[in-house]
C-alpha positions, 0 to 999 in steps of 0.5 A: 506516533499519532502526531506524525500521521498527517495524511489521509490514505484510503485502502483500495481493494480489487474485485473481478467482474465479468465483462460478458464475453468470458473474461473479467475486468479488475475493479478497484473499490475504496475501503477504510481510510486511515492516517499515515505518513509517506516518506520517499526512498532513495532513488534505486533502493530495492527491497527483497521479499522471497528472493524476488527483487521488487522496486518501491518508490516510498514507504508508508508509516501507519498504525496497525490495520488489516492490509496486504500486498493484494490491496493498494492505497490512494492519497488524493489522486495518487495511486500506490501498489503495495510491495511489502507490509511489515509489523516491526518487532511483531508488536502491532505498534505500527506498520511499515509499507513499501509502496510503488507510485503508479499513477 
């Protein structure tokens, strides 16, 4: 699979910082870089997680790493929200991550 993972993605995590007026601001920080392959999903395709319909624009394939739906990924200047993370057959060979492009 390594030869198919041609793009370099950056995992981003969110932290909350106080705004000084009793509220909070979310700040996204770059984390680990990893190799992956992005594939566009057919227009209008839906995935269902926990009986909630969520929409994804792309599927990201990568080697196993620690990443959750609370994170997001960056490819150059493009930003993707993570909608679902799957470990096919639970063998930790690779991950399939459904993402929604937001930027």
